[in-house]
C-alpha positions in Angstrom: -112.0 100.6 135.4 -111.1 97.0 135.7 -111.5 94.5 132.9 -110.6 90.8 133.0 -110.1 88.5 130.0 -109.4 84.7 129.9 -108.5 82.5 132.8 -107.5 85.1 135.4 -107.7 84.1 139.1 -108.5 87.1 141.2 -107.8 85.4 144.5 -104.7 83.2 144.4 -104.7 80.2 146.8 -102.0 80.6 149.4 -98.6 79.2 148.4 -95.6 78.5 150.6 -93.2 78.7 147.6 -93.1 81.9 145.5 -90.5 84.3 144.1 -91.1 87.9 143.0 -88.6 90.0 141.0 -89.2 93.7 140.4 -87.7 96.0 137.9 -87.6 99.8 138.5 -88.5 101.9 135.5 -86.6 104.9 136.9 -83.1 103.5 137.5 -82.2 102.7 133.9 -84.1 102.6 130.6 -85.7 99.2 130.3 -84.7 98.9 126.7 -81.1 98.9 127.8 -81.8 95.9 130.1 -83.2 93.8 127.3 -80.4 91.3 127.5 -81.3 90.7 131.2 -84.7 89.2 130.3 -83.1 85.9 129.5 -81.0 85.9 132.6 -84.0 86.7 134.8 -86.1 83.9 133.1 -83.2 81.4 133.6 -82.9 82.4 137.2 -86.6 81.8 137.8 -86.3 78.4 136.1 -83.2 77.4 138.1 -84.9 78.4 141.3 -87.9 76.3 140.4 -86.0 73.1 139.5 -85.0 72.7 143.2 -88.6 71.7 143.8 -88.4 69.0 141.1 -85.4 67.0 142.2 -84.0 64.3 139.9 -82.9 60.9 141.0 -80.1 58.9 139.2 -82.2 55.7 139.5 -85.2 57.3 137.9 -84.5 58.8 134.5 -88.0 60.2 134.3 -87.4 62.6 137.1 -84.4 64.1 135.3 -86.4 64.5 132.1 -89.2 66.1 134.1 -86.8 68.6 135.7 -85.3 69.5 132.3 -88.8 70.0 130.8 -90.0 72.1 133.7 -86.9 74.3 133.5 -87.3 74.8 129.8 -91.0 75.6 130.1 -90.5 78.1 133.0 -87.6 79.8 131.2 -89.5 80.2 128.0 -92.7 81.5 129.5 -90.9 83.9 131.9 -88.8 85.2 129.1 -91.8 85.8 126.8 -93.7 87.6 129.6 -90.6 89.8 130.5 -90.0 90.7 126.9 -93.6 91.7 126.3 -93.7 93.7 129.5 -90.5 95.5 128.7 -91.4 96.1 125.1 -94.9 97.4 125.7 -94.4 99.1 129.1 -95.7 102.7 129.1 -92.8 104.7 130.5 -94.7 107.9 131.0 -95.6 106.6 134.5 -92.7 105.6 136.7 -93.7 102.3 138.3 -92.4 98.8 139.1 -92.5 96.0 136.6 -92.8 92.7 138.4 -92.8 89.0 137.6 -94.1 86.6 140.2 -93.8 82.9 140.3 -96.0 80.7 142.5 -95.6 77.0 143.0 -98.5 74.7 143.8 -98.7 70.9 143.8 -100.6 70.8 140.5 -99.5 74.0 138.7 -97.1 77.0 138.5 -98.6 80.4 138.2 -96.8 83.4 136.6 -98.0 86.9 137.2 -96.5 89.7 135.2 -97.4 93.4 135.9 -96.6 96.5 133.9 -98.1 99.8 132.7 -99.6 99.9 129.2 -100.2 102.9 126.9 -103.9 103.8 127.2 -104.0 104.2 123.4 -103.0 100.6 123.0 -105.6 99.0 125.4 -108.4 98.5 122.8 -106.1 97.0 120.2 -104.5 94.6 122.7 -107.9 93.6 124.1 -109.0 92.7 120.5 -105.9 90.5 120.1 -106.8 88.8 123.4 -110.3 88.1 122.3 -109.0 86.8 119.0 -106.7 84.4 120.9 -109.5 83.2 123.0 -112.0 82.7 120.2 -109.7 81.2 117.5 -108.3 77.8 116.8 -104.8 78.1 118.2 -103.2 75.8 115.6 -104.6 77.7 112.7 -103.7 81.1 114.3 -100.2 79.8 114.9 -99.8 78.9 111.2 -101.3 82.2 110.0 -98.9 84.1 112.2 -95.9 82.1 110.9 -97.0 82.9 107.3 -97.5 86.6 108.2 -94.1 86.8 109.7 -92.5 85.2 106.7 -94.1 87.9 104.5 -93.1 90.8 106.8 -89.5 90.1 107.4 -88.7 93.6 108.8 -91.5 93.5 111.4 -89.8 93.3 114.9 -92.9 91.9 116.7 -93.4 88.3 115.7 -96.7 87.7 117.7 -95.7 84.1 118.4 -94.9 84.3 122.1 -98.4 84.1 123.5 -99.5 81.7 120.9 -96.6 79.4 121.8 -97.4 79.6 125.5 -101.0 78.6 124.8 -100.4 76.1 122.0 -97.1 74.4 122.9 -97.3 74.5 126.7 -101.1 74.1 127.0 -101.1 76.9 129.5 -104.1 78.9 130.5 -103.8 82.7 130.3 -105.7 85.6 131.7 -105.3 89.4 131.6 -106.5 92.2 133.9 -106.5 95.8 132.9 -106.8 98.2 135.8 -106.9 102.0 136.0 -105.1 103.7 138.8 -107.6 105.5 141.1 -105.4 108.6 141.4 -104.8 108.7 137.7 -107.2 107.0 135.3 -104.7 107.4 132.4 -102.3 105.0 134.2 -103.4 101.5 133.3 -101.7 98.4 134.8 -101.8 95.3 132.8 -101.5 92.0 134.7 -100.9 88.9 132.7 -101.4 85.5 134.4 -100.1 82.2 133.0 -101.2 78.9 134.7 -98.9 76.0 133.7 -100.0 72.5 134.8 -97.1 70.4 136.3 
C-alpha cells in the first residue's frame, strides 16, 4: 500500500548538494535524544548557509543568509520532533532527514515508521490542512491550545511551516512488502529560496 498526499515529488531532480542524517532506533531510546533535535536542525542550517555567502558590501546577502538559516533550522527541528514523537518503535528502523539544495528551492525529506493505528487519523489531519484556510486554521489551533494548557502536542508546527514559510508539503505512507504492518511515513517540505 502506498498513499500520497499533498505536494510530494516521487522522483527528485538530481542535486549536487545534499546532506543525510540518520538516527538508529536501536542504539538509544529516541525520547532520550529529544534535546539533540535542535542541535541536528542547527547543524543542517549551518551547513546550508555556506551556499548563501554574505558580502560586507551587500547587507541584503547577510539578511538572506540569516533568514535561510532560521527557516531551515525551524523546519528541520519541527520535522525531527514530529518524527521522534510519533515514531512507532515496534519496528527497529532508521529515522532519516535529508536536505537537498537546488537553485530555486530546498527540499527536506523526513522518514520514520508510524503506528498503523494512527494512519487514518493523521491522513484526516493532512486532508484538513490541505482543504482549510491556513490562517483560520492557525488561529483556531492557537485558541484550542490556550484552552487545553496540559496538552503536550500543540499542532502548530506543520501549520507554521505552511503558513509562515509558504512551503509546500507532501506525505507518503508506504507499507513494507515483507511486513504490511510496518508503515513508513515520508514527509517532504519544499522551501522556495
